C-alpha positions in Angstrom: 0.0 0.0 0.0 1.1 3.6 -0.4 2.5 5.5 2.5 -0.1 6.7 5.0 0.4 10.4 5.7 -0.6 11.4 9.2 -3.3 14.0 8.6 -5.6 13.7 11.6 -6.9 16.9 13.2 -9.0 15.3 15.9 -9.7 12.0 17.7 -12.9 11.8 15.7 -10.9 11.7 12.6 -8.7 9.0 14.1 -11.6 6.9 15.2 -13.3 7.1 11.8 -10.3 5.8 10.0 -9.6 3.2 12.7 -13.2 1.8 12.4 -12.7 1.7 8.6 -9.6 -0.5 9.2 -11.5 -2.7 11.7 -9.4 -1.4 14.6 -10.4 -0.3 18.1 -8.1 2.1 19.8 -8.9 2.7 23.5 -9.3 6.4 24.3 -9.8 8.5 27.3 -9.7 12.3 27.6 -9.0 11.9 31.3 -5.2 12.0 31.1 -5.1 12.6 34.8 -5.0 8.8 35.2 -1.4 9.0 34.0 -0.6 11.0 37.1 -1.2 8.1 39.5 1.8 6.6 41.1 2.7 3.0 40.4 4.3 0.6 43.0 7.1 -1.4 41.4 8.4 -3.8 44.0 9.8 -1.8 46.8 10.0 1.3 44.5 7.3 3.6 43.3 7.1 5.4 39.9 5.6 8.8 40.4 3.4 8.5 37.3 2.3 6.1 34.6 4.7 7.4 31.9 7.8 5.3 31.0 10.7 6.1 28.6 11.5 3.0 26.6 15.1 1.9 26.0 16.3 4.0 23.0 20.0 3.3 22.1 22.1 6.3 21.2 25.1 4.4 19.8 27.2 7.1 21.5 29.2 5.3 24.2 32.9 5.2 24.3 35.0 2.3 22.9 35.3 0.9 26.4 31.5 1.0 26.9 31.2 4.0 29.1 28.5 6.7 28.6 29.8 9.3 26.1 29.1 13.0 26.0 25.9 12.6 24.0 24.8 9.7 26.3 25.1 12.0 29.3 23.3 14.8 27.5 20.4 12.5 26.6 19.8 11.2 30.1 20.1 14.7 31.7 17.2 15.7 29.4 15.3 12.5 30.1 15.8 13.0 33.9 14.3 16.5 33.8 11.4 15.5 31.5 9.3 14.1 34.3 8.8 10.4 33.4 8.0 8.2 36.3 10.3 5.4 35.0 13.3 5.5 32.7 14.1 2.2 31.0 17.8 2.8 30.4 19.1 1.6 27.0 20.7 -1.7 26.1 24.0 -2.4 27.9 26.0 -5.4 26.6 26.9 -8.3 28.9 30.1 -9.1 27.0 32.4 -7.4 24.4 31.5 -9.7 21.5 27.7 -9.3 22.0 27.7 -5.5 21.6 25.3 -4.3 18.8 27.8 -1.7 17.8 31.3 -0.5 18.6 29.7 2.3 20.6 27.1 0.3 22.5 27.3 0.7 26.3 28.9 -2.1 28.3 29.1 -2.1 32.1 32.3 -3.5 33.6 34.1 -3.2 36.9 36.5 -0.8 35.2 33.9 1.7 34.2 31.5 1.2 37.1 32.1 4.6 38.4 31.1 6.2 35.1 27.7 4.6 35.3 27.4 5.3 39.0 27.9 9.0 38.3 25.3 9.1 35.5 22.7 7.2 37.5 23.2 9.5 40.5 22.9 12.6 38.2 19.7 11.3 36.7 18.1 10.9 40.1 19.4 14.2 41.3 18.2 16.1 38.3 14.8 14.5 38.4 14.4 15.3 42.1 15.6 18.9 41.6 13.4 19.6 38.5 10.3 17.7 39.3 10.3 16.9 43.0 10.9 13.1 42.5 13.5 10.8 41.1 12.6 8.4 38.3 12.8 4.7 38.8 15.6 3.5 36.6 15.8 0.1 35.0 18.9 -1.0 33.1 18.5 -3.2 30.0 21.1 -6.0 29.9 21.5 -7.4 26.4 23.1 -10.2 24.4 22.7 -8.9 20.8 23.1 -12.4 19.4 22.3 -12.3 15.6 22.8 -8.5 15.6 26.2 -8.4 17.3 28.5 -5.9 15.6 31.2 -5.3 18.2 33.6 -3.9 15.6 31.1 -2.1 13.5 30.5 -5.0 11.1 28.1 -8.0 11.5 29.6 -10.8 13.6 26.4 -12.8 14.3 25.9 -15.2 17.1 22.7 -17.1 16.4 20.4 -19.7 17.9 19.6 -21.4 14.6 19.7 -20.7 10.9 16.8 -18.7 9.7 16.1 -18.2 6.0 14.0 -15.1 6.8 17.2 -13.4 7.9 19.9 -15.1 5.9 20.1 -15.0 2.1 22.5 -17.9 2.4 22.8 -19.9 5.6 25.3 -18.6 8.1 28.2 -20.9 8.9 27.5 -23.5 11.6 30.3 -21.8 13.6 27.9 -18.9 14.1 25.4 -21.1 15.9 25.9 -21.0 19.7 26.5 -24.3 21.4 24.6 -25.2 24.5 27.7 -24.6 26.5 28.1 -21.1 25.1 24.6 -20.4 25.9 25.1 -21.5 29.5 28.1 -19.2 29.8 26.1 -16.3 28.4 23.3 -17.0 31.0 25.8 -16.6 33.8 27.0 -13.2 32.5 23.6 -11.7 33.3 24.5 -12.4 36.9 27.7 -10.5 36.6 26.0 -7.6 34.9 23.2 -7.5 37.5 25.6 -7.3 40.3 27.4 -4.4 38.6 24.0 -2.7 37.8 23.0 -2.8 41.4 26.4 -1.3 42.4 25.9 1.4 39.9 22.7 2.5 41.5 20.1 1.3 39.1 16.8 0.2 40.7 16.4 -2.8 38.6 17.6 -4.7 35.5 15.9 -6.0 32.4 17.0 -9.4 31.0 16.3 -8.3 27.4 14.1 -10.7 25.5 12.7 -8.8 22.6 13.2 -7.8 18.9 15.0 -11.1 18.0 18.1 -10.4 20.1 19.5 -13.7 21.5 17.0 -14.5 24.3 14.1 -13.5 22.0 15.4 -15.5 19.1 15.6 -18.6 21.3 11.8 -18.3 22.0 11.3 -19.3 18.4 14.0 -22.1 18.2 11.4 -24.7 17.3 13.8 -26.5 15.0 16.9 -26.3 17.2 18.0 -29.7 18.7 19.0 -30.1 22.3 18.3 -28.4 25.5 17.5 -25.0 24.0 15.1 -25.9 21.2 11.9 -27.5 20.5 9.6 -27.5 23.5 8.4 -24.5 25.4 10.5 -25.5 28.3 13.6 -25.6 26.2 12.9 -22.4 24.2 12.5 -20.4 27.4 15.4 -22.0 29.2 18.0 -19.3 28.4 15.7 -16.4 29.5 14.7 -18.1 32.8 18.3 -19.3 33.6 19.5 -15.7 32.9 16.9 -14.5 35.4 18.1 -17.1 37.9 21.7 -16.1 37.5 20.8 -12.4 37.9 18.6 -13.0 40.9 21.4 -14.9 42.7 23.7 -12.0 42.2 21.7 -9.2 43.7 20.0 -8.4 47.0 17.7 -6.0 48.8 15.3 -3.8 46.8 16.9 -4.3 43.4 14.4 -6.0 41.1 14.6 -7.9 37.8 12.3 -7.7 34.9 12.2 -8.2 31.1 11.2 -6.4 28.0 9.4 -9.3 26.3 8.4 -10.0 22.7 5.1 -11.9 22.9 4.6 -11.8 19.1 7.3 -11.8 16.4 5.2 -11.4 13.2 6.9 -14.2 11.3 5.3 -17.4 10.1 5.9 -20.6 12.0 8.4 -22.1 12.6 10.3 -18.8 12.6 8.1 -16.7 14.7 7.2 -16.8 18.4 3.5 -16.0 19.3 2.2 -16.8 15.9 -0.6 -19.2 14.9 1.1 -22.2 13.2 -1.9 -22.8 10.9 -2.9 -19.3 10.0 -0.1 -17.1 8.7 0.8 -14.2 10.9 -2.2 -14.1 13.3 -1.1 -13.6 16.9 -1.3 -16.5 19.3 -0.5 -15.4 22.8 -0.9 -18.5 24.9 2.8 -19.0 25.3 3.5 -15.3 25.9 0.8 -15.4 28.6 2.3 -18.6 30.1 5.8 -17.1 30.1 4.6 -13.9 31.7 3.1 -16.0 34.4 6.3 -17.9 35.0 8.3 -14.7 35.3 5.7 -13.4 37.8 5.3 -16.5 39.9 8.8 -18.0 39.8 11.1 -15.1 39.1 8.9 -12.6 41.1 9.2 -9.8 38.6 7.3 -6.7 39.7 6.7 -5.2 36.2 6.8 -6.5 32.6 7.4 -4.5 29.5 5.6 -5.9 26.4 6.6 -5.4 22.8 6.2 -7.2 19.5 7.9 -7.5 16.0 11.4 -6.9 14.8 12.8 -3.4 14.0 15.2 -4.9 11.4 12.8 -7.0 9.3 9.2 -5.9 10.0 9.7 -2.5 11.8 6.0 -1.5 11.2 5.0 -4.2 13.7 6.6 -2.8 16.8 6.7 0.9 15.8 4.0 1.9 13.2 5.1 4.8 11.0 4.2 6.5 7.8 7.5 7.7 6.4 10.7 6.0 5.3 11.9 3.7 2.6 10.2 0.5 3.7 6.5 0.5 2.8 4.4 -2.0 4.9 1.4 -3.6 3.4 -0.9 -2.6 6.2 -2.3 0.7 7.5 -0.4 2.0 10.6 -3.6 1.8 12.6 -3.7 -1.9 12.1 -0.2 -2.2 13.6 -1.1 0.1 16.4 -4.2 -1.9 17.1 -2.3 -5.2 17.1 0.2 -3.8 19.6 -2.6 -2.6 21.9 -4.3 -6.0 21.6 -1.1 -7.9 22.5 -0.3 -5.6 25.5 -3.9 -5.7 26.7 -4.2 -9.5 26.5 -1.1 -10.0 28.7 -2.3 -7.4 31.2 -5.8 -9.0 31.3 -4.3 -12.4 31.9 -2.1 -11.1 34.8 -4.0 -8.2 36.4 -1.7 -8.3 39.4 1.4 -7.8 37.2 1.9 -4.2 36.0 2.4 -4.2 32.3 4.1 -1.4 30.3 2.7 -0.9 26.8 4.5 0.3 23.7 4.1 2.1 20.4 2.1 5.1 21.7 4.3 7.6 19.9 2.7 7.0 16.5 -0.4 9.1 17.4 1.8 12.1 18.0 -0.2 14.9 19.8 -3.1 12.4 20.4 -0.9 9.8 22.1 -1.8 10.9 25.7 -5.4 10.0 25.1 -4.5 6.5 23.8 -2.2 6.0 26.8 -4.9 7.2 29.2 -7.5 4.9 27.5 -5.2 1.9 27.9 -4.5 2.6 31.6 -8.1 3.5 32.4 -9.5 0.3 30.8 -6.9 -1.9 32.6 -5.2 -2.8 29.4 -1.8 -1.7 30.8 -0.5 -0.1 33.9 2.0 2.2 32.3 2.5 3.8 28.9 5.9 3.4 27.3 7.2 6.0 24.8 10.5 5.7 22.9 10.8 7.9 19.8 8.8 10.6 21.5 11.5 11.0 24.1 14.1 11.6 21.3 11.9 14.2 19.7 10.8 16.0 22.9 12.4 15.0 26.2 9.9 17.4 28.0 6.8 15.5 26.7 6.0 13.7 30.0 5.8 17.0 31.9 3.6 18.5 29.1 1.2 15.5 29.4 1.1 15.7 33.2 0.4 19.4 33.2 -2.2 19.3 30.5 -0.1 21.1 27.9 -0.3 20.1 24.2 2.4 18.1 22.7 3.7 20.8 20.3 6.9 19.0 19.2 5.9 15.3 18.8 7.8 12.6 17.0 6.7 12.5 13.4 7.7 8.8 12.9 10.1 9.5 10.1 12.4 6.6 11.2 15.5 8.8 11.1 16.7 7.9 14.6 16.5 4.2 13.6 18.5 4.8 10.4 21.2 6.4 12.5 21.2 3.5 14.9 21.5 1.0 12.1 24.4 2.9 10.6 26.3 2.8 13.9 26.1 6.6 14.2 25.0 8.6 17.3 21.2 8.3 17.2 18.7 11.0 18.0 15.9 13.1 16.5 16.9 14.5 13.1 13.8 16.7 13.0 13.7 18.2 16.5 17.4 18.0 17.5 19.2 19.0 14.3 22.0 20.6 16.3 23.3 17.2 17.3 21.8 14.7 14.8 21.6 14.7 11.0 21.0 12.0 8.3 23.9 13.6 6.3 26.1 10.9 7.9 24.2 8.3 5.9 24.9 9.9 2.5 
C-alpha cells in the first residue's frame, strides 16, 4: 500500500479511520489517570509514563557513557517520566550491537554510577521526584556488531534473515549459551552497584533471548519444546537473581509476538499465517511473575530490522508496509492488553504510543483507564521532545511530537549517534548516511 500520511486533526478523525480499518483504539480524555503513582516492588514510579530503552550508539569504545549519552539522560531526567528504562547495555564485548554500544564493567562502574546518580538528582531537583531507573542488559546475538560489522551469534539458521545460511560456527552451542546466561548475573551485580533500581533481562526484537523463543527447529536443551525455548531467559533471570540483593528488582522487555510465520516466529498461529497466538506469551509472563517474582513487565512485538512497522507503526521511510499504521497500532494494543488481562496483578508497560503524536496521551490514558496496561511506554517521542512527560502531566499540548520518520532508527542501524533528526538537528543529521 502507499505511505499513509498522518493528517488527523482530531480524535474523531482517528476513530473514523480506525473503524474503517476494523481497529479499536482505547481512548480517554481523562489524562489525569497518567498522574497516578505505580508501585514497582519496593519502589514507586511517580506517574504512569515510562521512557522506553532507546539506544544512542554514542558510548565510548570501552562502553562508558559518552558525551551525547550523558546529555540525553540529563534531558530525560528532567522531562518528568516516572520510569526511565535505560538503553541496552551489553553483557560481553562480543555481543555489543555496535562498537559504541554501552557495556558495564568493573573498570567503568564509576562512570555509570555518576550518571545514574545525576539522573536521580536532576529529576528530584526539577520535578520533586527521582525516576525509577531500569537498566536493560543485552546479548545482541544475531545482531552483534562489536567492531562495526556483522559478527552474528545465532540460535539457529533462519532463511528469513539469511540470504545464504550462516556458517555453523555462528550457531551458539549449549555450553556457550550456558556461559552467556551466567553473564547476566555478573551484569546484574554491577548494575546494582551502579545505583540502578532494577535490571531488564532483554528478551525482545530477535536479540538472542528473544530468538531462542522461536527455536522450534533447534535440537538439544535450548530448542523444540516451550521449556527448552524459554530455558535461556529463565536461567539468565536465575543467574541475575542470585547475584543481587535488597530492593533491586529484575524484569524483562518481552516479545510476545514476532510477526513471522511458524516455525520462525514466536507467538504466531502455526496454521494461520501471521495471526497472533499469545498463549505461550501469557504462560511465560506467568512464570516470570510467579517463579522469578518480577514486579513489572514491558511488552513489545515485532522486529525493527525486518518488520519495523509491527513494533513501531510509522508513515515515512523507505520501507512501505502492506498494512495501515492503525492496524499495527491496534495489534500492539491488543497484545499488550491480553497480557495485562491475563495477569491483572502484574503491572504491564505498553509500547508504540508515539505513533499518534499529539493524540498519544489519550490513547495512553485509555489503555490505563481500561486496565489494558498499567503504564504507557514512549520511545521515539523522548528523542523528539524530552519534555513531553511534563507536558502531558500538566495538560499542555504536545507541540513538538515525534513524526515517525524513522531517522533515529536509520542512524542507529548505521552505527552513528542516534537522536531526532527533526527536533534536534543541532546534534543529529542524516547527512552521515549519505
